[in-house]
N, C-alpha and C positions, 0 to 999 in steps of 0.2 A: 694088236693095233691100238694106237693111242687116239685120244679124242680129236686131235687135229689132222687125222687121216694120213699120217706119215707111217709108212711101214718100217719095221725094224730092219737092221742090216741082214739078219738071218732070213727074214721073210723076203726081202729084196733079192738076196742071193738065190734062195730056193726058187723064186719065180723067174730068175734070170733076167731081171730088169736091167737095161743099159743104164750107165751112170747118169746120163742126161735126163732120164725120166724119174730119178729118185728125189722127187721134190715133196712138197706138202700134200700132193694128191696121189702119191704112190700107192697107198693102201686101197684106193679106189680103182687104180689101174690093174692091180693083180687079179681081182675077180673078172674084170672086163676082158683081160687077155685070156683067162681060162675059158670064159664063155665063147670068145672068138675062136679059139682053137677047137673047142668042142663042136661048134657049129660050122666049121670050115670057113670062117669069116663071111658068113652070109649077112648081107647088109640089112636085112629086115629082122635079124635076131639081135639079142643083147641090148635092146633099146633102153631098158631101165638102167643098166650098168653104165651105158654110154651117157645117158642124161645126167646121172649123178656125177660122173667124172667131169663132164663139160661144165656143169653148174659150179662145181668147186673151183675149176680153173677160172671161170668168169669172176667169181667172188674174189679170188686171189688177185686177178688183174685190176679189178675195181679198187681194192684196198691199196695196191701199189700206186695207182694213179692218184688216189686221195693223199697218200703219203708224199708223193712228189709235189702235188699242188700245195700242201701244207708247208713243205720245205721251201718252196719258192716264195711263199708269203713272208717268211721270216727275213 
């Protein structure tokens, strides 16, 4: 795993991640999916993993919006 939370191609293939989910948060999705499978997708389980994955997605969205706003100002 790299510092930017992107899983390698081998890790993504081993976890059987669909191509649409292989983004900058893919390394956080792999442990979340493992936990979900282990707990039979119980909604009250895997809260820590889900929080980390959602937090990273939100940070990515905020950064994209900031880049769009900066591009419009030019």
